N, C-alpha and C positions, 0 to 999 in steps of 0.2 A: 271590943268597941263596936258601936253601932254606926253603920254607914248606909246611907240611902242609895239604892240602885234604881235608876230610872233609864231603862233601855227599851226603846221601841224596835219593832221589826225593821231590819236593814239599817239601824242606827248604831254605829260604833262610837267608841270614845273619840275617834278622829273627827267624826261629824260634829261632835260637841266642841272640839277644839276649833274647827273652822268657824263655827257660829261665834265663838269668842273672838277669833282673829278678825273675821270679816265684819261682823256687826259691831306577834303570828304556833306497839301492839303485840300484844302477846297472844298466845293461843288459848289462854284460859277464858272460860265463860263466866258470866255473871251468875252468882248464886241465887239472886232474888228471883221470885216467880216471874217468868216472862212467857209470852206467847211463843211456844216452841215452833220455830220456822227454820227450814233449811236456808242457807245463804242463797241469794238470788243467783241463778245460773242462766245467763242470757244466751245460751247456746255457745257459739264460738265468740268469746270476747277477745278483742285485740285492739292495740293502738294503731290508728291509721292516720294519714295526713289529714290535718284539720281543714275543714271547709272554710271558705271566707266568711267571716262573721265579726261581730263587735261585742265584746264582753261588756255588759252593763254594770257589772259589779265584780270586784275581786275580794274574796273573803279570806285570803291567806295564800302563802306560798312556801315552798321548801324543797329540800333535796332528800328524798327517801334513800336509805342506805341500800335498798335492794334494786336500785335503778341508777341511771347516770344522768337523768335530765332534771330540769327545774319544773316542778309541778305547781300549777296555779289552780286554786279552787274558785269556781265561778257559780253563777246562777244556772249554768247549763253543763254541769259536770266538771271533770278535770281536763285541763289543757297542759301539755308537756312540751317545753322548749328543749329540743335535743338536736345536736349536730346542725345548728343554724336554722332549724325549721320547727314548725308546730305540729303536734300530734294530738289526737283526742280519741276517746274510746268509742267503740261501735255501739255501746249501750251504757247503762248506768249514768244517765244524764241528770243526776240528782243535784239539788241546790246545796252544795257543800259549804259549811261554815266552820270557822275555828280550826282550819286545817293545820295539822302538826305532823311534820316528817319525823320518823323514827328509824332506827337502824334496820328494822324488819319491814318497814312499809310506812303506813301513816295511820293516825287517829283523826277523827273528824266528827262533826255534828251536822245538823241541817234538816232539810226536808226532801222526801223522795220525789222523783219526777212524776208527772202526771201519768196515770195508768199503771204505776208500780204496785206490786203486792205488799210492799213494805208499809209498816205503820208510820203515821206522821204525828209528831216529829221523830227523827231517827234516834234521839238520845245521844249516847256516845258509842260509836262503832269504830272498827279498825279493819284494815285490809293488809294482807301480806302478798297479794298477787296483782299489784298495780291497779287495784280498783275493780277487778273482775268480780269479786265477791266481798261481802261485808259481814263481819262478825259482830254481833251485838254484845256490848260490854255492860252498859248500865242505862237506866232511865229510858229504855226503848218505848216509844209511843207516848212519853210523858213530857220530856223537856228538850229544849234546843239551847245550845251554848255558843254564843257569839265570841265569848272570851274563854279560851281554852289554851292550856299550855302543857306540854308533855316533854320530859327529858328525852334526849336522843336514845338513851338506853332503855327507855320505856318503863323505868322503875318508879317514877312519881308523876302524877297527873294533878293539875290544878284546874279548877273551873270556877267561874263566877255564875252562880245560880240566880236567875232573875226572879223566879216565882216559886212558891212552895210546891213541892211534889210529894209523892208518897214516902220519901225517905228523908229529905232535907228541907230546911227553911232557906229563904233568900240569904245570900252571903257568899263568901269565898271558902271553898272546900278543897281538900287534897285526898288523894288515894295512893297508897303504896302497894296495893294488891290487885292492880288492874281493874279497879272499879267495883270490887266486891263490897268494900266498906268505905265510908267517907268520914273525915274529921274536919271540923271547921278550923280555918286558919285565923289566928288571933289578930295579927297585924298591929301589934302594939307599937306605937310610935308613928304610925302612918297619919300624916296630917291631912286636914281637909275632909270634905264630905263626898268626894267622888272617887271611883275606882277606875283604873286604866288597864292597859294591856299587861299581862303577866308573862315573864320569861323564866323557864327552868333551865338550869345549867345542864349541858349534855351528859355529863358523867358524875359530877359531884351532887348527890341528891339533897345536900343540905342547902345549896345555894339557889336563890331565886331573886328576882327583881321585878319591880312594877313601875310603869310609866304613868304619870298623873299630870294634871295641869299645873301642879306645883313643883314638878321635878321628878328625878329618878330616885326611887327608894330601893335599898339593897338589904338582903337578909342572908345570914349564914346559918339560920336555924329553921328553914322551911316556912318563913313568914311569921314565926312567933314574935320576933322583934324586927322592926323595920327602921332603917337609918337612911336619912336623906343624904345622897352622895353627890348632888349637883347643886348649883344655884337654883333659885326658884324660877325655873324655866318651864314653858309648856312643852313637855315631852310627849311625842306622839307614837313612837314605835321603838322596839328594842329586841335584841336577840343576842344570845351568848355564843362565843366560840369557846375553846378550852380555856384560854387565858384572858380573853377580853369580853367586854360587853359593848356591843354596838348600839347606838341609840340616835334618834333624831329629835329635833326640837324646832319650834318656831319662835324666833327672837327678833324683835324690831322689824317685823314684816319680812324676815328672811328665813328660809328653810335651811337648817344646818344639820351636819352629820358628824358624829363623834365616835371615837374608840376609847374605851376606858379599860385600863389594866386592872383586873379584878384583885390583884395582889396588893397594889399600891393605891388603888382608887384614883389614880391620876388619869385625866382625860386629855386627848388631843383631837383637834378638828381635822377631818378628812375632806378634801375637796370633792365635790360632786357636781354634775351638770346643773346649771341654773334651774331652779324651780320657783314659780311664783308663789307668794305667800298663801294663796287660796288653793294650792295644790301640794299640801304637805305629804310627807311620807307616812303611809299607813301600816306597812308591814316590812320587816327586815328578816332575811334568812341567811344562814351560813351553811355552806356545804361542809359537814363534819368530816367527810373523807378527804377534803382538800380545802383547808380553812382560808386559803387565799381567794377562794371563790365565794362570793356573796352577792346578794341581790336585794333590791327593794322595790316595792310597789307604791304608787301614789294615789291620792284621792280621786284624780281624774283618770285613773287606770293606765298610767304609764308604768313600765317595768324596765329597770336598768340592772345590768349585771357586770361584775368585774371578775377577772381571773388573776389579778395581781395585787390583791389586798386593798384596792381602792385607788391605785395610781391611774388607772384608765377604766372608763365606764362605757358600756355599749347599750344603746337603747334597743331593747328586744321587743317592746310592745308600746305602741303609741295610741293613747286614747282607747285602749282595749281592742284595737283593730288587728285581726289576723287576716292578712291578705292571701 
């Protein structure tokens, strides 16, 4: 099927949704020819207490399996919420986009910080040492991916490619060999002409889902065939746990949060703190080591976290401000 993809810099599907309402690594290297560079080694890299600041943009969040905190990708590197406080790296202040937590660390795209020796854009890179070094997987110096999804076990990667590069045309692609080769996802049955956020199941590499302005579409064959599993709602974010798919929507000027059983495809609404309709949920993440712990970020850079499956929520970041 042919789907038009119109994505400008810093424009996510959620920004499109708001316009409609108001008017979220393996050690193998990529086989393709790349500029051979050693990972950036910034001397002694460590996570330290974050300085007071305001995050202007949140590009993803998640719980890497090799750490215990909630990672947030921003325009100024990674911020980590751990033990009630915020941490940040002493270097590697890259503009990370499409952040995806895996059991070994994280995969991400984006742009290098000013003065970095890294090529721009980053393509697809990963880290297994909390961001101290980055390993190049694919499209280094060629492409940036705002829409990226990786299974927690790292065995399948989905990207929405916005512009043609040396390997692939615009469209949705997947890789099952850590970025060495890519296959276009067919998306048979996907209605409409817009693409949304993709979620890959953490361990079952056949399962994936996509949020769109027409609802949630679900696939049990890696996107070859898509089936709509919700009413025609404007869905804005989604993420899998082992047995559930969490998703958010904007309905009748209300921001709502749901949990869908992936075996029965039955959904139930989960109570969340009030969010105005112009502050929808942009990213959802589940801690795969403790699936009662999950979090979400909003368009206005609020971040909430729960440790009991959504019975109680704590505001851990308000308007992107780290005090």
